N, C-alpha and C positions, 0 to 999 in steps of 0.2 A: 663501810658499810652500806646495806642494803636498802630502799623502803618495803614496808612489812606488806602494802597492798599492793603495789604496781612493779615489785622488783629494781625498779632505777635504782644507780647504782648514784649514793649520796657523797659528795665533795664539801669539805668546810664546813661550817660551824651552822649551814642555816638549820632551824625548827621547824621547815615545813618539805616536803617533797616537792623538789621543782616540780617535777613533770604533773602528778596530780593533786596534791596541796594536802596530802596527808600529813598529821602530825609526825615529829620522830621523838620518839621516847630514848631517853638518852643520850641523846645528842650532846656532844661536849657544849657546848652553845647555850643549853637549858641548864638551869639549877632543877634540882628536886627536894623540896619542901619537905621534912620530915619530922621538926619539933615541934614543943607546945606553940600552943595557942598563946598569941602574945608574944610569945621570944623576937629579937630584933633580927635575927636571923634569916636574909631573903626580903625580898619583895610581896606586895599585896597577893594572898592567892586568890582577892576577886579577881583581882583587874589581870590576872593569867588568863581565866576561866574566860573572861572578854575578851581579851587579843588574842585565843585560840579560836573562837566564833567568829570573829571578823577575818581571821586570815584562812579560816575553812570555808566562808564565803566566799573570798576571794578566788580561790584555788576553785572551786567550782563552776565561778564564771568564767576562768581563764578556759578549765577542761571546756564549759560549751561552747565558747567563741572558737576554739579548734574543733570541735566537733562539726559547728558550721560552718566551718572554712571550708573542713573538707569537703563533708556533704554537699555543699552548694556549688564548690568547685568541679565538681565531676559532671561531664556532659551526658547530657538525661538520653537514652535509647528505646530505640522502637525493633522490635524484633519481626522482619518480614516474611517469615513462612508463615504466621497468622495470617496474612490477607493476601496468599497465593491462591486461588483457585485453577485446578485443573478440570474439565471436564471432557467428557467421549461422546463418541455420535459416530452413525454409521452403523455399517455390518460387523460380523466376525469376520476377520483375515482381512478384510476393508476399513476398517476402522479409523477414524480421525481424531485428535487430539488439539483441543483448543487451552491457550492457558489465560488467565486475565489477572490483575488484582483487583481489590476490593478498595478501589481508588474514594468514594463515597467515606468509608469507615476509617482509613487512612488520614485523610486529610481533616477530619474532623477529630482524631488524634493527634493529628500535627498543629492543627489551630489552639488545641488545649497548650500542650507543650511552648508553644513560639508566642503566646500571649497573642494569636490572633494578627499576625505577623506574616500578610498574604505573600510578599515578596520570600520572605525567609521559606513558604511555604512551596512557593511555584520553584524555588531553587533545591529544595529537596526534594519532590516528588520527579523534578528534572533528569535526575541521578541516576531512578533506580531502572533497570532494565531486568526482564525476564524471556529465557528463551529455553523449549524445550528440547532434550537430545533425542526426539523422534515424533513426528504428527498426525505420520499416513501410514497405510499396511496394516494397522494394528488389531491382532484378535486377544484375544479373554486369555489372562493371563500375564500380558506382558506388563512391564513395572516400564513407566515413563515417570522421568525424571525432569524438573525444573531449574533452573538454573538460576540465581539470582545474583545479581551486577548492581555496583554501585559506589557515591564515588564521596567519602566519609573526608576526605582534603578540604574539597569546598565547604563541607558546612560546618568548620570548624567555630568560624563565624558568630556562630547560631548557638554554640555550646552543646550542640546534637550530634546523634549518630547514627545511624543504622547498625541493625546486627542481621545474621541468616546468612544461608548459604545456598541452599536447596529444599527442594520437596518432593516426595516421590508421591507415586497413585500407582494401582496397579489396576490394570483396565480389566472392565467386570460389564456381565447385564448386557453385552452388542449382540441380537439377533441376527441366527443365520442366516446366508445371502442363498435365494432359492437358482438352482443350478436350471440352466437352458444352453439350446442349439441351434442356432436362425440359418446352419450352414446345410442343414436334410432338407430346407424348403428352398436354396437356392441353385437357380439352374442355368449352367456356364454352357457357352455353344463357341465356335469360331466362325469368322466368316474372310473369305479374301481369298488371297492365294498366296503359298510360302515364296517366299520370305516376305512377305510382307501383308500376313493374316492380322486381323482382330480379333480379341476377347470380346463376348459380348457377356451379362450377366442380370438376372431378373430375377429379385425377392417371391414367390409365389406363397410363401405360408400367411395365415391368417395373425396371428400374433402381432397384436396395436404396437407392438414395441419396435417391430422392425421395418424395414423399406429398403430399398433397393438400392435409395442414395446412401447410406450408411457404410455400404462396404466399398472399399479401393480394391482396384487390381493392377500388380506390374509384375513386369511390364503386360500393357494393351496392347500395341501396338507392335508393327517390325516383326511378325513372328511367324517361327517357319513350325513344320511339323515334328513333332519330338520336344519342343522346346516346354520347359514348365512354367504357369505364373502362378503366382502368387495371388489371392484375395484374405483379404486381411478388415477387421473393423478397427476405425483409428483408436489409441487410447484415450484422447476424448470422451468417443462413444460409449465405451465400455464404462470411463466414470460415472457416465450418467445414469447408465444401466447399474452399480452398483449402488449409486445412490437412491436409485430405487427399488434396492433390495432384490436383485438378482445379480447372478456370478455365470458368465459365459463359459462352456464346458469347454470352447476353443476360441480363441478368436482368429486363426487364418486355416486357410485349408490350400493344397496345390494341388494344380489340375494340369494334366499334360494336353497340349495342343496335340490335335489328331483330325484327320479328316479333312483338308485344304487340299485345296487342286495347289500343284505347286511349279516352282521353276526351275526347271535343272543344273540340279549342282554339281555335277563333273562331268567330263567329255565321256568316263567310262560309264554314265547310264546314259547316255546316247543310244538308240539300236542303232543297226545296222542298216534298216530298212530307211532310218531318217537318213543317214551317213551319205547313203548312196543316193540318197532324192537329194540331198545338198550339194555335194559334189555336181552331181547332174545340172544344178541352176545354176552353178559357180560357173561351170564351161560355158553354159547357154551365155550368161549375162558377159562373162570376158571375154566373147568372138562377139558377140553383136557389138559391145563399145567399140574393137577391134577396127569391125569394119564398118561402125558409120563414124566415130571419128580420127581413124589415121588418116593421114593424105595417100594418095596413089604412090609415092617415093619410098614409103614405109612399108617394113613386111614384118612380120613374127613369126616364127617357127611355131611346129605345131605346140602348144601348149601342153605342160605334162606338170601332174599332182606334185608339189614339194613340201605338203605339210598342213599342219593346221595350228590356230590360237584358239585356247577356250579362256573362258571370265567367267567368275562370278562374283557377285558383290558381296561385300564382307558384313558382316552382322555389326547394327547400329549406324553403315558408311550408305552413300546417296549418292548413286551415279544416274548416268542415263537411259541405262538399261538394266534388267535385274541381273541376265546372262548374252551372253554372246559367243559365238561359234565362227570363226575366219579359216576359210575352206581357201587355201594358197594353190594357185598354180604358179609357174613360171613359163617363158619364152624369151627367144632371141630375138632382138629390135635391130631392125639395119636399115638403111636408107641408101636407096642406089643413086642418089645424089652426092653422096657423100657429107651429110650436114653432119654426121656424126657415127660415131665407131659401132661396131655390133656392141650390142648391151643386154645383157642376161636380166629380164624385169622381171620381179614378182608382182602376179596381181593379188589381192586376197580380197573376197567376198562376206560380206558379214550377214550372219543369220542369227538375230536378236531374240530377247524376251522366248525362250524355248520355253513351252507350257507340256509339261503333262498333264492327261486329263483324258479317263477314260482307257486306259491303256494307249492312248495313241499322242507322238507329239506335234507339235504346231508352232509355227514360228512366225515373226516378222522378217521379211527380207529386203534386204537392200538390191536395191537395181542401178547399182553402178560399182567400183571399182574402188576400195578404201587407196586412199595416200596420192602423194603426186612425185615426178621426177622431173630436171629439165634431164633431157639428152644433150646437148651442147657443152663444152666449156665455155662459153661465151656466157652461158647463161637465160639464156631466150631465142627461139625462132623453132625448137625441138625440143617436149615435152609427151609427157604420160601418164596418167593416172598409174598408181601402182606404184613400186618402192625400184632404183635401180640399187641399191643396196641392199642387202635383205639385213644386215646389221642395223640400219637405218628403218625398216618394218619393226623388227623387233623392240630396238629403242621406243619407237611410239606408241606401240601396239604391245607389248609388256613391259618395257620395263619405265616407262610414262605412267603407268596405271596401276599397280603394285600396293600402293596408299588405299586404294578402294576398290579392289579388284581382287578376288585370289586367282591367280593365272596359272596355264600350264601350256607348254608348247610341244607337241610330237610328232611322229612318221619323218625326221630328220629334221624338222625344223627347229628343235630343239639346242642344236647345236648353233644355232646363233646366239644361244645366253652368253658364250665368252670367246673372248677374240684376245690376240697378241697383237697389241700396238705395235708399231714399225719404232724406234728411235736412236736405231743405227743401221748403216748399209749392213752390215754382217748379219740383223738380223731376216735379211730378205735373200731367201734359200738361193742358189745358183740355176737352178733352172727356174727360179721362178724369176729373176734377174735378166737371163736370156730372153723368156718372154713378153719382158718390159722392151727388153733389144730389138727382138725381131718386129714387135710392134710399132715403133719407134722409125724403124730404116723402112719399114713398108708406108706411113705415112710420109715421111720423106721422101722417097722413092715416087711417091705418089703428088707429091707437090712438083718435083723434079719435070716430072714429065708431064702435068698441065701446064705451070708458067712459066718454064723455061721455053726461049725462041733455039729454033733450029739450029744456030750457029754458037749458042752457050751449053756446056755441058758439064756435068759432074764425074769423074772420076775419080776411082777407090775409095768411096763408103766404108766405112769404119767404124769403130765404136773408139770415142775421146774419151769419156769417165761418166762421173754423174753426181750431179750433186743433190743432197739431202734435206728439204728444212721440214723440220717438225717444229708444231704452234706451240707456242708456250702456255698457251689456254685451251688444252683438250676438250672436246667437246660431243656432243651427239651428232654432229653434221659431220658425218667423216670426211665427207669433201675435203673441210676445211684444216686435219688436222697433222695432216704432211702431204708432202710433195716431193714426188721424186723425179729428176727432169735428168733424161738419157740425153746426153750430149754426142753428136754423132759428125764425122768431120770429111767431107771431102775435096779433092784439088780441082776448081771451075777455070776452066778454058773458054777463050772466046775462037771461031774458025776463022776470023778475021782478022783475028791479032789485035781487038777494042783495046785489051789490057792483057797483064803478064797474068799469067796462071796465078790463081790465090788461092788458097788457102780457106773456106769456109766451115763454120760449127753451126751443127743444127742441132738446137734445143728443142725435147718435145718432154711436157709436163705430164706426168699421171698425177692426179688427186687421191686421196681417199686409200692410198696401199694396206692390206690389212692380211693379216696371217689368221685362218680360220681354223679350227678344229680338223683334224684329218689330213693334213697337208693340202688344204684347198688355200689359194691362192686368188684376190681378188684385188680390184681399184674399181672407183665410183665414176671418175670420169678423165678422160684424155683431150689433150690441145693440139690445135695445127703447130707448125712449126713455129717459135718463138724467135721476138725480135725482127730488125729490117735493115739491110746497110748497102751502102753504097759502095758498087768496087770501084776503087780506084776514080781516077776525072771524070768519069763514064757518066753515060744515061742508061748506066746496065743497074739493076737495083737487085736484091736476094733476098730472102727471107732468114736468117741465120743472123752469125755475125761474123767480119773477120777480125775484130779485134778481142783476142780471148780476156784482157781486161776488163772489156766496155760488158762483154756481157757478165763477168763474176760481177759488177759493179750491180745491171740493170737485175738480174735473177736471184742473186743473193744480198747484199751488201743492201738496196733497197729494202730490203721484210726483213733486216733483222731488230725491228722494234719488234713484231710479230711473231717472229719464230728463229730456234736455232739454227745451227748447219752443220754439213759433213761435208767436204769435199772429198771425191776420189782422188786416187795416186797420180791420173792419169792428167789432171785438169788445175792441180795445185801450182803450177808454173804459172797460173792465172791470178792468183791471190786465193790465199787460206781462210 
């Protein structure tokens, strides 16, 4: 059975609905009196009516209590969307949006709800945040949305919560910007010498909104003819113009560098007239140096042109000069006193900062020869400006400068860019080894002729073999990179029989042996006869060795820390 008022299911014998309190007619627990007045069947009708009234009142009270509990138990709510404001300012296409919350109105509402609890007010407002999906660069018709966030978990203790997610508004009524172009009144010019020119600019217009200092130029210096510079108005300056109601027709302009005097940028740009002049001047400098600084015992064959090196500073780099032309001559230097072997010396003369101006080339010219070399194997006594090894010249003038300068070599000197290092005796061609052998014998014979007494003689001078020492640390000092030691032997005897005939080994060292392109072969330095020994138990001494094992120890074993080595077949009996 169900309640006729609320439809709730009725269980048991109750007379009233347990949910809403409505009397339930016909319930088995209630009797329906229909007999005559005064009849004895059933209770007093008056008592029944009174009981029903009391029951209905009780039920109504219960229902009211339930409603109040439900209502009062629900948290109080405020929709934040009613308190969010979005305002627009600026100009069309450059408009800005700002979002705010009507804190005063919201606080008043909260204080009512929170019964004046200021702590609860701070807790509630502290959770509220609002942000825009876009706030700049706005145009009329754009839609701007404000997202609302809060933390209701922190507000449960106050039986209170926020509602609302977002507020949107359409941008409207922004005024149009006035277009202006300041570059029409900007004068740009270039000064200095390429590749170190500078850009200058000046605003010459009458618009008070613009001035020279509001422009920026990149790059502004280190310029060459043909470079492109860009003059811009920084974004901060452009924003201030927008705020004032103006829009730039353009915020940058490119300008091509032109009209600068310039340093010559390649050997091909040098005129024949200038090259003829440079070669003549180089000859004069070299010959004057030789005449002034060489001793009377030293002489040079007529010098001959050997090539050139040209350098030009790279963009963004800083060197001692903008460009340089090395005119290189060579000659064979000899010494009448035997202070050093005949040596081919390369003499570079430098012409720097070659400038093209008015169709003519001018330069700064050095009055000396570049480079320095020792000519004697001892490292002192005989030296010269220039380079005894063209590889060293190329290394110092080109290889060492490639980070700062564009470098090129020509007229024959370019071949010294590459070379074949000597790593084994087999790397030396037979004819080149013969050249070393012939030279070693000349040195030995000269020594014997100069130093041996008339009673002593050496017979049967012949090649005994070679040692090759290769530096474990190869570098740009070619003299230190390797040694080829040519060993010749002869039988030394004394006319007075002061000692029995003795075999003497004469080592001669050649340093910096290199194979060059085109089957050219060079070495940097040569020695006198190495070693010194006593012949038997006499007062006779000679350069060289009578003991092959001692020779191997002195020349090879003692150098194994810094050099690897190879021993030819003829010398292996003394050590390998």
